C-alpha positions in Angstrom: 0.0 0.0 0.0 2.9 2.3 0.8 4.3 2.3 -2.7 1.0 3.3 -4.2 1.1 6.5 -2.3 4.8 7.2 -2.5 4.3 10.1 -4.9 2.1 11.8 -2.2 4.9 11.6 0.3 7.4 12.9 -2.2 5.3 15.7 -3.6 2.7 16.7 -0.9 2.1 20.3 -2.2 1.5 19.1 -5.8 -0.9 16.4 -4.4 -2.9 18.9 -2.5 -3.0 21.4 -5.3 -4.2 18.8 -7.8 -7.0 17.6 -5.5 -8.1 21.2 -4.9 -8.1 22.1 -8.6 -10.0 18.9 -9.5 -12.6 19.6 -6.8 -13.1 23.1 -8.1 -13.5 21.8 -11.6 -16.1 19.3 -10.4 -18.3 22.1 -9.1 -18.9 23.4 -12.6 -21.1 20.6 -14.0 -23.1 20.6 -10.7 -23.8 24.3 -11.0 -24.8 24.0 -14.6 -26.7 20.7 -14.8 -28.3 20.2 -11.3 -32.0 19.3 -11.6 -34.5 17.7 -9.3 -36.7 14.8 -10.7 -40.0 14.2 -9.0 -42.0 12.7 -11.9 -43.0 9.3 -10.7 -42.9 8.0 -14.3 -39.2 8.7 -14.3 -38.7 6.6 -11.2 -39.8 3.4 -12.8 -38.1 0.9 -15.3 -39.6 1.8 -18.7 -39.4 -1.9 -19.9 -41.5 -3.3 -17.0 -44.6 -5.0 -18.5 -47.0 -3.1 -16.2 -45.5 0.2 -17.2 -45.3 -0.7 -20.9 -49.1 -1.6 -20.9 -50.0 1.4 -18.8 -48.2 3.8 -21.1 -49.9 2.3 -24.1 -53.3 2.6 -22.4 -52.6 6.2 -21.4 -51.8 7.1 -25.0 -54.9 5.3 -26.3 -57.3 7.0 -23.9 -55.4 10.2 -23.2 -55.0 9.3 -19.5 -53.1 12.0 -17.8 -52.8 13.3 -14.2 -54.7 16.5 -13.5 -53.9 19.8 -11.9 -56.7 20.4 -9.5 -57.9 23.8 -8.4 -60.7 23.9 -5.9 -62.7 27.0 -4.9 -64.5 27.0 -1.6 -67.2 29.6 -0.7 -68.5 29.9 2.8 -72.1 29.5 1.7 -72.4 28.4 -1.9 -70.5 28.7 -5.2 -73.8 29.3 -7.0 -73.4 33.0 -7.0 -72.3 35.4 -9.8 -68.9 36.0 -8.3 -67.9 32.4 -7.7 -69.2 31.2 -11.0 -67.3 34.0 -12.7 -64.1 32.9 -11.0 -64.6 29.3 -12.3 -64.6 30.8 -15.8 -61.8 33.2 -15.2 -59.5 30.5 -13.6 -60.1 28.2 -16.6 -59.3 31.0 -19.0 -56.1 32.0 -17.0 -54.9 28.4 -17.2 -55.5 28.3 -21.0 -53.3 31.4 -21.3 -50.3 29.5 -19.9 -48.3 28.4 -23.0 -47.6 25.0 -21.5 -51.3 24.3 -21.1 -52.3 25.5 -24.5 -54.7 23.0 -26.1 -55.0 20.7 -23.0 -58.4 19.6 -21.7 -59.7 21.8 -18.9 -62.8 20.5 -17.1 -65.0 22.7 -14.9 -68.7 23.5 -14.5 -68.2 26.1 -17.2 -67.0 23.5 -19.7 -69.2 20.6 -18.4 -71.9 19.0 -20.5 -75.6 19.1 -19.3 -77.2 16.2 -21.1 -81.0 16.6 -21.2 -83.9 15.3 -23.3 -85.8 17.5 -25.6 -88.7 17.3 -28.1 -86.1 16.8 -30.9 -84.5 13.9 -28.9 -81.3 15.0 -27.0 -79.5 18.2 -26.2 -76.0 18.6 -24.8 -75.7 22.1 -23.5 -73.3 24.0 -21.3 -74.5 24.9 -17.8 -73.7 28.5 -18.6 -71.9 30.4 -21.4 -71.4 33.7 -19.4 -71.3 34.2 -15.7 -74.8 34.8 -14.3 -75.9 38.4 -13.9 -77.8 37.8 -10.7 -78.5 35.4 -7.8 -81.6 34.0 -9.4 -79.7 32.9 -12.5 -77.0 31.4 -10.4 -79.6 29.6 -8.3 -81.0 28.1 -11.6 -77.6 26.8 -12.5 -77.4 25.2 -9.1 -80.7 23.4 -9.8 -79.4 22.0 -13.1 -76.2 20.8 -11.4 -78.1 19.0 -8.6 -80.1 17.0 -11.2 -77.0 15.9 -13.1 -74.8 13.2 -11.4 -72.2 13.6 -14.1 -71.3 16.9 -12.6 -72.8 17.0 -9.1 -70.2 15.4 -6.7 -67.6 15.5 -9.4 -67.0 19.1 -10.4 -69.3 20.6 -7.8 -69.3 19.3 -4.2 -72.5 17.7 -3.0 -73.2 20.5 -0.6 -72.6 23.1 -3.3 -69.9 25.0 -1.4 -67.0 24.0 -3.6 -66.1 23.8 -7.3 -63.3 22.0 -9.0 -61.3 22.9 -12.1 -59.2 20.1 -13.6 -56.4 20.8 -16.1 -54.8 17.8 -17.8 -51.1 17.6 -17.5 -49.5 18.6 -20.8 -47.7 16.0 -22.9 -44.4 17.8 -22.2 -44.8 17.0 -18.5 -44.9 19.3 -15.4 -42.2 21.9 -14.9 -41.3 24.1 -11.9 -42.2 27.1 -14.0 -45.7 25.7 -14.6 -46.0 24.9 -11.0 -45.3 28.5 -10.0 -47.6 29.9 -12.6 -50.5 27.7 -11.5 -50.0 28.5 -7.8 -49.8 32.2 -8.6 -53.1 32.0 -10.5 -54.8 30.3 -7.6 -53.5 32.8 -5.1 -54.7 35.7 -7.3 -58.3 34.6 -7.0 -58.4 34.3 -3.2 -61.2 36.1 -1.4 -63.9 35.7 -0.3 -63.4 32.2 -1.6 -60.5 30.0 -0.6 -58.6 28.6 -3.5 -56.7 25.3 -3.2 -54.3 23.6 -5.6 -53.9 19.8 -5.5 -53.2 16.7 -7.6 -50.2 14.6 -8.1 -48.4 17.1 -10.4 -48.7 19.7 -7.6 -47.4 17.2 -5.0 -44.4 16.5 -7.3 -43.9 20.2 -7.8 -43.9 20.9 -4.1 -41.4 18.1 -3.6 -39.2 19.6 -6.3 -39.5 23.0 -4.6 -38.6 21.9 -1.1 -36.0 19.2 -2.1 -33.1 21.5 -3.0 -33.8 23.7 0.0 -33.6 20.7 2.2 -30.3 19.7 0.7 -28.9 23.2 1.2 -29.8 22.9 4.9 -28.7 19.3 5.5 -25.3 19.6 3.7 -23.9 22.5 5.7 -25.5 21.4 8.9 -23.9 17.9 8.9 -20.5 19.6 8.1 -20.9 21.8 11.1 -21.9 19.0 13.4 -19.1 16.7 12.2 -16.6 19.6 12.5 -17.5 20.1 16.1 -17.2 16.4 16.8 -13.9 16.2 15.0 -12.5 19.1 17.1 -13.4 17.1 20.2 -11.8 13.9 18.9 -8.8 15.2 16.9 -8.1 18.4 19.0 -6.6 20.1 15.9 -8.1 22.7 13.6 -5.9 21.7 10.7 -6.9 18.0 11.0 -10.5 18.9 11.4 -10.4 21.2 8.4 -8.6 18.6 6.3 -11.2 16.0 7.2 -14.1 18.3 6.5 -12.6 19.2 3.1 -12.2 15.5 2.3 -15.9 14.6 2.9 -17.1 17.8 1.3 -15.0 17.1 -1.8 -16.3 13.5 -1.9 -19.9 15.0 -2.1 -18.9 17.4 -4.9 -17.2 14.6 -6.8 -20.3 12.3 -6.4 -22.8 15.0 -7.6 -20.4 16.0 -10.4 -20.3 12.5 -11.8 -24.1 12.3 -11.4 -24.7 15.5 -13.4 -22.1 14.6 -16.1 -23.9 11.3 -16.6 -27.1 13.1 -17.1 -28.7 11.6 -14.0 -31.2 13.9 -12.1 -31.3 14.4 -8.4 -34.2 12.3 -6.9 -35.8 12.8 -3.5 -33.6 10.2 -1.9 -30.5 11.8 -3.4 -31.0 14.6 -0.8 -29.5 12.2 1.8 -26.2 11.5 -0.2 -24.3 14.5 1.4 -25.3 13.4 4.9 -24.3 9.8 4.1 -20.9 10.7 2.7 -20.0 13.1 5.5 -21.1 10.7 8.2 -19.2 7.8 6.7 -16.1 9.5 5.3 -14.8 11.0 8.5 -13.9 7.5 9.8 -11.2 6.9 7.3 -9.4 10.1 8.2 -9.6 9.3 11.9 -8.1 5.9 11.3 -5.2 7.3 9.3 -4.5 10.1 11.9 -4.6 7.5 14.7 -2.1 5.3 12.9 0.2 8.2 12.3 0.1 9.3 15.9 0.6 5.7 17.0 3.9 5.3 15.1 5.0 8.7 16.1 4.7 7.6 19.7 6.1 4.1 19.4 8.9 5.0 17.0 10.0 8.6 17.8 13.4 8.1 16.1 11.9 7.8 12.7 11.7 10.9 10.5 8.4 12.4 9.4 8.4 10.7 6.0 9.0 7.3 7.5 6.3 7.7 10.2 3.7 8.7 7.7 4.7 6.0 5.2 4.7 3.3 7.9 1.3 4.5 9.1 -0.1 4.3 5.5 1.3 0.9 5.1 -0.3 -0.2 8.4 -3.7 1.3 8.0 -4.1 1.2 4.2 -5.4 -2.3 3.8 -7.7 -2.5 6.8 -9.2 0.9 5.9 -9.6 -0.3 2.2 -11.5 -3.4 3.4 -13.7 -1.2 5.6 -14.4 1.1 2.5 -15.0 -1.9 0.3 -17.6 -3.4 2.7 -19.3 0.0 2.8 -19.2 0.3 -0.9 -20.6 -3.3 -1.2 -23.6 -2.2 0.8 -24.3 0.6 -1.6 -23.5 -1.3 -4.7 -26.0 -4.0 -3.7 -28.7 -1.4 -4.4 -28.0 -1.7 -8.1 -30.0 -4.9 -8.0 -33.1 -2.7 -7.5 -35.1 -1.8 -10.6 -36.2 1.5 -9.0 -34.1 4.2 -10.6 -33.7 6.5 -7.5 -32.6 3.5 -5.4 -30.2 2.3 -8.1 -28.6 5.6 -8.7 -28.4 6.4 -5.0 -26.4 3.3 -4.4 -24.1 3.9 -7.4 -23.2 7.5 -6.7 -22.9 7.1 -2.9 -20.6 4.1 -3.5 -18.5 6.4 -5.8 -18.5 9.0 -3.1 -17.3 6.5 -0.5 -14.5 5.4 -2.8 -13.6 9.1 -3.4 -13.6 9.7 0.3 -11.2 6.9 1.0 -8.9 7.9 -1.9 -8.9 11.6 -0.8 -8.1 10.5 2.7 -5.1 8.5 1.6 -3.8 11.4 -0.4 -4.6 14.5 1.7 -4.1 13.3 5.3 -0.5 12.1 4.5 0.2 15.2 2.4 -1.0 17.6 5.1 0.8 15.7 7.8 4.1 15.9 5.7 3.6 19.7 5.6 2.3 20.5 9.0 4.2 18.0 11.1 3.1 15.5 13.8 2.3 16.6 17.3 3.9 13.6 18.9 4.1 15.2 22.4 0.5 16.0 22.5 -0.5 12.6 21.4 1.8 11.0 23.9 0.0 12.9 26.7 -3.3 11.7 25.3 -1.9 8.2 25.2 -0.6 8.3 28.8 -3.8 9.9 30.1 -6.1 7.4 28.5 -4.1 4.2 28.7 -4.9 3.5 32.3 -8.6 4.4 31.9 -8.9 2.4 28.7 -7.2 -0.6 30.3 -9.3 -0.5 33.4 -12.6 -0.1 31.6 -11.7 -2.8 29.0 -10.8 -5.3 31.7 -14.1 -4.5 33.6 -16.2 -4.7 30.5 -14.6 -7.9 29.3 -15.3 -9.6 32.6 -18.8 -8.2 32.6 -19.5 -9.7 29.2 -18.0 -13.0 30.1 -19.8 -13.4 33.4 -23.2 -12.4 31.9 -22.9 -14.3 28.7 -26.0 -16.3 29.4 -28.1 -13.2 30.2 -26.8 -11.4 27.1 -27.7 -14.5 25.0 -31.2 -14.7 26.4 -31.8 -11.0 26.1 -30.6 -11.1 22.5 -33.0 -14.0 21.8 -35.9 -12.0 23.2 -35.0 -9.0 21.1 -34.8 -11.3 18.0 -38.3 -12.7 18.7 -39.8 -9.3 19.2 -38.1 -8.1 16.0 -39.5 -11.1 14.1 -42.9 -10.2 15.3 -42.4 -6.6 14.2 -41.0 -7.7 10.8 -44.3 -9.5 10.2 -46.1 -6.2 10.4 -43.9 -4.2 8.0 -45.8 -2.8 5.1 -44.9 -1.1 1.9 -45.9 2.4 0.8 -45.1 4.5 -2.3 -47.2 7.5 -1.3 -45.8 10.8 -2.4 -47.8 12.6 0.2 -46.0 10.6 2.9 -43.0 12.9 2.1 -44.7 15.7 3.8 -45.8 16.6 7.4 -49.5 15.8 8.1 -50.1 19.4 8.9 -48.3 20.8 5.8 -50.3 22.9 3.4 -50.1 20.3 0.5 -51.4 17.5 2.8 -54.2 19.7 4.1 -55.1 20.8 0.6 -55.2 17.2 -0.6 -57.4 16.2 2.4 -59.8 19.1 1.6 -60.2 18.1 -2.0 -60.7 14.5 -1.0 -63.4 15.4 1.5 -65.4 17.4 -1.1 -64.8 15.5 -4.4 -64.1 12.1 -5.8 -60.4 12.0 -4.8 -57.0 13.2 -5.9 -55.6 9.8 -6.8 -56.8 7.7 -9.7 -56.4 4.2 -11.1 -57.7 3.2 -14.5 -59.3 -0.2 -15.1 -58.9 -1.1 -18.8 -61.2 -3.8 -20.2 -60.1 -5.2 -23.5 -62.0 -7.4 -25.9 -61.1 -8.8 -29.3 -64.5 -8.1 -30.8 -65.7 -4.9 -32.4 -68.7 -3.3 -30.6 -68.2 -5.5 -27.6 -68.9 -2.6 -25.3 -72.3 -2.0 -26.9 -73.3 -5.3 -25.3 -75.7 -4.5 -22.4 -74.5 -7.6 -20.4 -70.9 -6.3 -20.4 -72.1 -2.8 -19.6 -74.2 -4.0 -16.7 -71.3 -6.0 -15.4 -69.1 -2.9 -15.6 -71.7 -0.8 -13.8 -72.0 -3.5 -11.1 -68.2 -3.4 -10.7 -68.3 0.4 -10.3 -71.0 0.0 -7.7 -68.9 -2.4 -5.7 -65.9 -0.1 -6.0 -68.1 2.9 -4.8 -68.9 0.9 -1.6 -65.3 1.1 -0.5 -64.9 4.1 1.9 -61.8 5.3 0.0 -63.4 5.4 -3.4 -65.0 8.7 -4.1 -66.1 8.2 -7.7 -65.8 6.2 -10.9 -66.4 7.2 -14.5 -66.7 5.3 -17.7 -69.0 4.8 -20.7 -71.7 3.5 -18.4 -71.8 6.9 -16.7 -72.7 8.5 -20.1 -75.2 5.8 -21.0 -77.0 6.0 -17.7 -77.4 9.8 -18.1 -78.5 9.4 -21.7 -81.0 6.7 -20.9 -82.4 8.9 -18.1 -82.6 12.0 -20.3 -84.2 10.2 -23.2 -87.0 8.9 -20.9 -88.3 12.1 -19.5 -85.8 12.4 -16.6 -87.5 9.4 -15.0 -85.2 8.0 -12.2 -86.3 4.5 -13.1 -84.3 4.8 -16.3 -81.0 5.7 -14.7 -79.8 2.2 -15.8 -78.1 0.6 -18.7 -80.1 0.4 -22.0 -81.6 -3.0 -22.7 -80.3 -3.6 -26.2 -77.1 -3.1 -28.3 -79.2 -1.2 -30.8 -80.4 1.3 -28.2 -76.8 1.7 -26.9 -75.6 2.4 -30.4 -78.5 5.0 -30.9 -77.6 6.8 -27.7 -73.9 7.0 -28.6 -74.8 8.3 -32.1 -77.0 11.0 -30.5 -74.3 12.1 -28.2 -71.7 12.2 -31.0 -74.1 14.5 -33.0 -75.1 16.7 -30.0 -72.0 16.8 -27.8 -68.2 16.5 -28.1 -67.3 13.0 -29.3 -63.8 13.5 -28.0 -65.2 13.0 -24.5 -66.3 9.4 -25.5 -62.8 8.5 -26.7 -61.6 9.1 -23.1 -63.7 6.2 -21.9 -63.8 3.9 -25.0 -62.1 3.4 -28.4 -63.6 4.0 -31.8 -64.3 0.3 -32.3 -65.8 -0.2 -28.8 -63.4 -3.0 -28.2 -62.0 -1.4 -25.0 -63.3 0.5 -22.0 -61.5 2.8 -19.6 -63.0 3.0 -16.1 -61.4 5.8 -14.1 -61.6 5.3 -10.3 -61.0 8.2 -8.0 -59.5 7.4 -4.6 -59.3 9.5 -1.5 -55.6 8.7 -0.7 -52.4 7.6 -2.5 -51.0 5.1 0.0 -50.3 1.6 -1.3 -52.7 -0.2 1.2 -55.7 1.8 0.0 -54.9 1.4 -3.7 -54.2 -2.3 -3.3 -57.6 -2.8 -1.5 -59.4 -1.0 -4.3 -57.7 -3.1 -7.0 -58.6 -6.3 -5.2 -62.3 -5.4 -5.6 -61.9 -4.9 -9.3 -59.9 -8.2 -9.6 -62.8 -10.1 -8.1 -64.6 -9.3 -11.3 -61.9 -10.4 -13.7 -63.2 -14.0 -13.9 -66.7 -12.8 -14.9 -65.3 -10.5 -17.5 -63.2 -13.3 -18.9 -66.3 -15.4 -19.3 -67.5 -12.7 -21.6 -64.3 -12.6 -23.6 -62.8 -9.5 -21.9 -59.4 -9.2 -20.2 -58.8 -6.8 -17.3 -55.7 -4.7 -17.1 -54.7 -1.6 -15.1 -53.1 1.7 -15.8 -52.7 5.2 -14.4 -50.5 6.8 -11.7 -52.2 5.1 -8.8 -51.6 1.6 -10.2 -48.1 2.5 -11.2 -47.5 3.6 -7.6 -48.6 0.2 -6.4 -46.3 -1.7 -8.8 -43.6 0.7 -7.7 -44.1 -0.3 -4.1 -43.8 -3.9 -5.0 -40.5 -3.2 -6.8 -39.3 -1.5 -3.7 -39.8 -4.7 -1.7 -38.3 -6.9 -4.4 -35.3 -4.6 -4.6 -34.9 -4.5 -0.8 -34.8 -8.3 -0.6 -32.4 -8.6 -3.5 -30.0 -5.9 -2.3 -30.0 -7.3 1.3 -29.0 -10.7 0.0 -26.4 -9.4 -2.3 -24.9 -7.0 0.3 -24.7 -9.7 3.0 -23.1 -12.1 0.5 -20.5 -9.6 -0.8 -19.6 -8.5 2.7 -19.3 -12.1 3.9 -17.0 -12.9 1.0 -14.9 -9.8 1.6 -14.5 -10.5 5.3 -13.8 -14.2 4.7 -11.1 -13.2 2.2 -9.6 -10.7 4.7 -9.3 -13.2 7.5 -9.0 -16.3 5.3 -11.5 -18.0 7.5 -15.2 -18.5 6.7 -16.2 -18.9 10.3 -14.8 -15.5 11.1 -16.6 -14.1 8.1 -19.9 -15.5 9.4 -19.1 -14.4 12.9 -18.5 -10.8 11.7 -21.9 -10.9 10.0 -23.8 -11.5 13.2 -24.0 -7.9 14.5 -25.1 -6.7 11.0 -27.9 -9.4 10.9 -29.0 -8.4 14.4 -29.1 -4.7 13.5 -31.1 -5.5 10.4 -33.6 -7.6 12.4 -34.0 -4.8 15.0 -34.4 -2.2 12.2 -37.3 -4.0 10.5 -38.8 -5.0 13.8 -38.9 -1.4 15.0 -40.4 -0.4 11.6 -43.2 -2.9 12.0 -43.9 -2.2 15.6 -44.0 1.6 15.0 -45.9 1.3 11.8 -43.1 2.9 9.7 -43.6 1.7 6.1 -41.0 0.5 3.7 -40.5 3.4 1.3 -37.9 4.5 -1.3 -36.0 6.1 1.6 -36.3 3.4 4.3 -35.6 0.7 1.7 -32.0 2.0 1.7 -31.3 1.5 5.4 -30.4 -2.1 5.8 -28.1 -2.4 2.8 -26.3 0.7 4.0 -26.1 -0.6 7.5 -24.5 -3.9 6.3 -21.6 -2.1 4.8 -21.1 0.4 7.6 -21.8 -1.9 10.6 -19.4 -4.6 9.6 -16.5 -2.3 10.2 -16.8 -2.6 14.0 -16.6 -6.4 13.8 -13.6 -6.3 11.4 -11.6 -4.1 13.8 -12.4 -6.2 16.9 -11.7 -9.5 15.2 -8.5 -8.0 13.7 -7.0 -6.9 17.0 -8.2 -10.1 18.9 -6.6 -12.5 16.4 -3.4 -10.5 16.2 -3.1 -10.3 20.0 -3.9 -14.0 20.4 -1.2 -14.9 17.9 1.4 -12.7 19.5 0.7 -13.6 23.2 -0.8 -17.0 23.0 -3.1 -16.0 25.9 -6.8 -15.9 25.1 -7.8 -13.8 28.1 -5.0 -11.3 27.4 -6.1 -11.2 23.7 -9.7 -10.5 24.7 -8.7 -7.7 27.1 -6.3 -6.2 24.6 -8.7 -6.2 21.7 -11.4 -4.6 23.9 -8.9 -2.0 25.2 -7.6 -1.1 21.7 -10.8 -1.5 19.7 -13.6 -0.7 22.1 -13.0 3.0 22.4 -12.1 3.4 18.7 -15.3 1.7 17.4 -17.4 3.5 20.0 -16.0 6.8 18.7 -16.5 5.7 15.1 -20.1 4.7 15.9 -20.8 8.0 17.7 -19.4 10.1 14.8 -21.5 8.2 12.2 -24.6 8.5 14.4 -24.1 12.2 15.0 -23.9 12.7 11.2 -27.0 10.7 10.5 -29.0 12.4 13.3 -28.7 15.6 11.3 -31.4 14.1 9.1 -33.8 14.6 12.0 -33.8 18.3 10.9 -35.0 17.4 7.4 -38.3 18.8 6.1 -39.3 15.4 4.9 -40.5 12.7 7.4 -39.0 9.7 5.5 -35.6 11.3 5.7 -36.0 11.8 9.4 -37.0 8.2 9.7 -33.8 7.2 7.9 -31.7 9.3 10.2 -33.2 7.7 13.3 -33.2 4.2 11.9 -29.6 4.2 10.6 -28.4 5.7 13.9 -30.3 2.8 15.7 -28.6 0.3 13.3 -25.2 1.7 14.1 -25.9 1.5 17.9 -27.2 -2.0 17.7 -24.3 -3.1 15.5 -21.8 -1.6 17.9 -23.5 -3.2 20.9 -23.8 -6.6 19.3 -20.2 -6.5 18.2 -18.8 -5.9 21.7 -21.2 -8.4 23.4 -22.8 -11.2 21.3 -20.1 -11.4 18.6 -17.3 -11.0 21.3 -18.8 -13.9 23.3 -18.9 -16.2 20.3 -15.4 -15.1 19.2 -14.0 -16.1 22.5 -15.9 -19.4 22.5 -14.5 -20.1 19.0 -10.9 -19.8 20.3 -11.5 -21.0 23.9 -8.6 -23.3 24.9 -6.4 -22.4 22.0 -2.9 -21.1 22.7 -2.4 -19.4 19.4 -4.2 -18.6 16.1 -3.3 -20.7 13.1 -1.4 -18.9 10.4 -4.2 -19.3 7.9 -6.5 -17.4 10.2 -4.2 -14.4 10.3 -5.8 -11.3 8.8 -4.5 -10.2 5.4 -3.0 -6.8 6.3 
């Protein structure tokens, strides 16, 4: 290892200058190409069968998420002012270039289907805002008689109205988000105006995400800097370490932007991860330099630094590799944010290790080594460390049975908690329950059909299949069953049009608000609507050959449990549809969210398996002993069990963010076991005394791994200040993982390690760590 970094020792100034220049250059692409991606469609693998079909169905029926603007009046929206605002807001939205030509639905644009002497009339509810209260009241009467509008575009109590603008084909931009919210704000008073819908949720996330990153990055640097000052007691060492981790963040994001990869919501945590993890490498190198400065004071500065690098290089490399393995395992996920998070955080960890091995020796060559100070630290702490290590080692040995039983109880409780873990891909879960976006979403859900949608696509191979009354009645029956679910606010399909047409053509007799009895009558009604209304409305719910049907279901929530329950109701009808030659499929953002959540679970299981396997192989290779490799994995497995157990017991769902935790913890938590086993096996080989080796390993390693754990934990706890609840959950859970991994290392694993070598006078040569 020493020869690889010989140029650094020979040319420290050049090494430092090159790193600084490269880091400055890396800032440029970040400044120019940084962008936040919140579009759920961009989170998913484009070649997944569910997404391929959903995209095709969305193009066939023009299925798009909607921007929802709701107006609430204290008494009723059926007044000249409120009805005028409905018109004005719709016109203002049309004036936005990005929304030019998109479909905008409101009471102003809605169809009032009524029977007439000539047969059928499809008229607007009003063409100009009413001039007086009487005319506004008349419009209200028309709305209450029309279920295609009442409860959909106007709330059942008449106090709220909804304007829905389809998302443009170009997608949703932050500029469009700001224009829409500004329009809504300009129409406040006396009415309250709300903006909701998935595009608005995504826009809010994109607005808050960079701000959160700007808070988290500097905050974690400040926290780590304070901790480093306490540990290293040197401003130069602290500054060097902070620069190393900051540079690793810049390098990581620079590579990300150069590769054209956007910043996802989970990417916000990358700076915190790299800072919390990266400081450990610098501390190990500094400790090694100080150790050799104390033990071999006759060596010159170059020899001390070179010897320290040779000593610590390989163990720190293995520690970095195990951490990288945890992140690289996330590449097995098909969820893009998770995959890219793993890739670029792994690159950041590698950068942090490399920068440490360059800058710490280079700076030490220039600034010197405070051997005297470190000798005093050594003398002051040696007695305390020895005394505590001896006491703690005896405590663990005497209470081995109690520790084992306690661990078993924790495992059982964790397994119970694991059985209660659930998956969630809700975008709203990214926000506080009392945040404006969540409150707005709740308001719209309480007054209208729902802000989330799934699309049930019914496909037949026969032309005019959906002019068959039997199929239409089965579809209507399915819609009735869906409506019985408390989270389903509404559903809309061809049957909705036909029920209103049948009702209007039979003198507004409620008995005829059913499906027509014959295919011929269905065809006649459809022809009448095409002649009297806008046929483009029909092609939103069926195709021109009537071989397919699109049933839009509005849901009052976007969590995976709710969407899954609603889909199960629809799936119960799939067999009956198949008997009539019809296949059932699903599409839309709500369905894609559910598939997305399933991919999160699959990816979590795959990444966990891969990370544990890679780490096991690495540690086995390091110690050349599979038993030691398996032994080192015990603390990590325990921390994983506790992590998922806590999640299940506290009702914390598995999300994009929390799915990262265990794979990360595998790579980081294994470091503690590596250091303890390393010192134990070396001491046992040197002394031949197992008791002495146990005491020595605990004295040398115990404090070091404790400080390491505390530094990592302090870094991750910064996430508790994030604006996003999932990030706070990650901070708390990773900190818990580190604490459990540390505790399990110095207790459970330590007990088993001593049992493994009980009665042996030395360690066999093939068990010696590769250092």
